[in-house]
C-alpha positions in Angstrom: 65.1 -28.3 -2.8 61.4 -28.1 -3.7 60.2 -24.6 -4.5 56.4 -24.2 -4.9 54.8 -21.3 -6.7 51.3 -21.3 -5.3 48.1 -19.3 -5.0 44.6 -20.8 -5.4 43.7 -17.7 -7.5 44.4 -17.7 -11.2 46.0 -14.9 -13.3 48.6 -13.9 -10.7 51.7 -14.8 -12.6 52.5 -18.3 -11.2 53.5 -19.8 -14.6 55.6 -16.8 -15.5 57.5 -17.0 -12.2 57.9 -20.8 -12.4 59.3 -21.0 -15.9 61.6 -18.0 -15.4 62.9 -19.3 -12.1 63.4 -22.9 -13.4 65.2 -21.5 -16.5 67.3 -19.1 -14.4 68.5 -21.9 -12.1 69.1 -24.2 -15.1 71.3 -21.6 -16.8 73.4 -21.4 -13.7 74.3 -25.0 -14.1 71.9 -26.6 -11.5 69.9 -29.7 -12.3 66.3 -28.6 -12.3 62.9 -30.3 -12.8 59.9 -28.2 -13.5 56.8 -29.9 -12.1 53.6 -28.7 -13.8 50.7 -29.2 -11.4 48.1 -27.2 -13.3 45.6 -29.1 -15.5 46.2 -26.6 -18.3 49.9 -27.7 -18.5 50.9 -24.3 -19.9 54.2 -24.0 -17.9 55.5 -27.4 -19.0 54.8 -26.6 -22.7 56.4 -23.2 -22.3 59.5 -24.6 -20.5 60.0 -27.3 -23.2 60.5 -24.5 -25.7 62.5 -22.1 -23.4 64.8 -24.8 -22.0 64.3 -28.0 -24.0 67.2 -29.7 -22.2 65.6 -29.1 -18.8 63.3 -32.0 -17.5 59.6 -31.3 -17.1 57.0 -33.5 -15.4 53.2 -33.3 -15.0 51.6 -34.2 -11.7 47.9 -34.2 -12.1 46.5 -35.1 -8.6 47.3 -34.4 -5.0 48.3 -38.1 -4.6 50.8 -37.8 -7.4 52.3 -34.7 -5.8 52.6 -36.3 -2.3 54.0 -39.5 -3.7 56.4 -38.2 -6.4 57.7 -34.8 -5.3 60.1 -36.3 -2.6 61.6 -38.7 -5.2 62.0 -35.9 -7.8 63.8 -33.8 -5.2 66.4 -36.6 -4.9 66.9 -36.5 -8.7 67.7 -32.8 -9.1 69.2 -29.8 -7.2 65.8 -28.0 -7.5 62.3 -28.9 -8.2 60.2 -25.9 -9.2 56.5 -26.7 -8.9 53.9 -24.6 -10.7 50.6 -24.7 -8.7 47.1 -24.6 -10.0 44.8 -21.6 -10.1 41.8 -23.2 -8.5 42.3 -26.7 -6.9 42.8 -26.1 -3.2 43.6 -29.7 -2.4 46.4 -29.7 -5.0 47.8 -26.5 -3.5 47.6 -28.1 0.0 49.5 -31.2 -1.2 52.2 -29.0 -2.8 52.7 -27.0 0.4 53.0 -30.2 2.4 56.0 -31.2 0.3 57.6 -27.7 -0.3 60.8 -26.4 1.2 59.9 -22.9 0.0 56.7 -21.4 -1.1 56.4 -18.3 -3.3 52.9 -16.8 -3.3 52.4 -14.3 -6.1 49.6 -11.7 -5.6 48.3 -8.8 -7.5 47.7 -5.5 -5.8 43.9 -5.1 -5.9 41.3 -4.6 -3.3 40.1 -8.2 -3.9 43.6 -9.5 -3.2 43.9 -7.4 -0.1 40.7 -9.0 1.3 41.6 -12.5 0.0 45.2 -12.7 1.1 44.3 -14.1 4.5 42.2 -16.8 2.9 44.8 -17.5 0.2 47.4 -18.2 2.9 45.4 -20.5 5.1 46.7 -23.6 3.3 50.2 -22.3 3.9 49.6 -21.8 7.6 48.1 -25.3 7.9 51.1 -26.8 6.2 53.5 -24.9 8.5 51.5 -26.1 11.6 51.5 -29.7 10.4 55.2 -29.7 9.6 56.3 -27.5 12.6 58.0 -25.0 10.4 58.4 -25.4 6.6 57.7 -24.3 4.1 59.5 -21.0 4.3 57.2 -18.5 2.5 57.5 -15.2 0.6 54.7 -13.1 -0.8 55.5 -11.3 -4.1 53.5 -8.6 -5.7 53.3 -9.8 -9.3 52.7 -7.8 -12.4 51.7 -4.5 -10.7 52.6 -0.9 -11.3 55.5 0.3 -9.1 53.5 3.2 -7.7 50.1 1.6 -7.6 48.4 2.8 -4.5 47.3 -0.6 -3.2 50.9 -1.9 -3.1 51.3 -0.4 0.4 48.0 -1.9 1.5 49.3 -5.4 0.4 52.5 -4.9 2.4 50.6 -3.9 5.5 48.3 -6.9 5.1 51.2 -9.3 4.6 52.9 -7.9 7.7 49.8 -8.3 9.8 49.6 -12.0 8.7 53.3 -12.5 9.7 54.3 -13.1 6.1 57.5 -11.9 4.4 57.0 -9.8 1.3 59.7 -9.5 -1.4 61.3 -6.2 -1.8 61.7 -6.7 -5.5 59.0 -8.0 -7.9 58.1 -8.3 -11.6 56.1 -5.2 -12.6 53.4 -4.9 -15.2 55.2 -5.2 -18.6 53.8 -6.4 -21.9 57.0 -8.5 -22.5 56.0 -10.9 -19.7 52.8 -11.6 -21.6 54.7 -12.0 -24.9 57.4 -14.4 -23.7 55.3 -17.7 -23.5 53.9 -17.1 -27.0 57.5 -16.9 -28.3 58.7 -19.8 -26.2 61.4 -18.0 -24.4 62.2 -15.9 -21.3 62.5 -12.2 -21.0 66.3 -12.0 -20.9 66.5 -13.5 -24.4 64.2 -11.0 -26.0 66.6 -8.4 -26.9 66.8 -4.8 -25.7 63.1 -4.5 -24.8 63.5 -7.3 -22.3 66.4 -5.7 -20.5 64.4 -4.0 -17.7 62.2 -7.0 -17.1 65.3 -9.3 -17.0 67.0 -7.1 -14.4 64.0 -7.0 -12.1 63.1 -10.7 -12.3 66.7 -11.8 -11.7 66.9 -9.4 -8.7 63.8 -11.1 -7.3 65.3 -14.5 -7.7 68.5 -13.4 -6.0 66.4 -12.1 -3.1 64.5 -15.4 -2.9 67.6 -17.5 -3.1 70.5 -15.4 -1.9 72.7 -18.5 -1.4 72.7 -18.8 -5.2 74.3 -15.4 -5.6 77.5 -16.1 -3.7 80.9 -14.7 -4.9 82.0 -18.2 -5.9 79.2 -18.5 -8.4 78.9 -14.9 -9.5 81.5 -15.1 -12.3 79.9 -18.2 -13.8 76.5 -16.6 -13.5 77.6 -13.3 -15.0 79.1 -15.2 -17.9 75.9 -17.2 -18.5 73.8 -14.0 -18.3 76.0 -12.2 -20.7 75.8 -15.1 -23.2 72.0 -15.3 -22.7 71.7 -11.5 -23.3 73.9 -11.7 -26.4 71.6 -14.4 -27.8 68.7 -12.1 -26.9 70.2 -9.2 -28.8 70.6 -11.5 -31.8 67.0 -12.7 -31.3 65.9 -9.0 -31.3 67.6 -8.4 -34.7 66.1 -11.4 -36.4 
């Protein structure tokens, strides 16, 4: 399955979601490839520290994406692709190969006005492919009671886009995690609330990964990861 995290605007949390999602899936025992499609290569560098045993690749051009993503999807259970913050053609190529698209947005008046433009490439891909990718808008790194949150929900509904019920809220720990080469659930007690909300979001996005059969294994992995985080917080 190819999951693309895409928005042609920068600074909306694409790399944060990509690295955390890839690491979460990896910790559940899935084979995962993180495809870093941003010229800054920040997500692949971060992932190599957070999950060094997980495979990362860098795809620099739209042609690379169109040619290589299908093959990569045959080599792993999941390919999580981190899209660029500016290159529209790269974003289009990603959406033409994606099974699912996660579109993070911030709740600001500029985002409300730009959401229609930001989803044009998504709509074009769905028209060309007669369906996929399935898409979900997520409000990323915003205050829970921020007044524009409702405006974003109304705008998404008007565009016929599904919006996630859960989302990562604005917390300093998300900004700290790449500098420390880890994910929030390994950052001790102060990462507990962030860990809870981002995992809840992933379970909403991929409910089939939260089945009863896998819940015990997942709970065990999460407990182990949190225990490591507690030890990390003491060090």
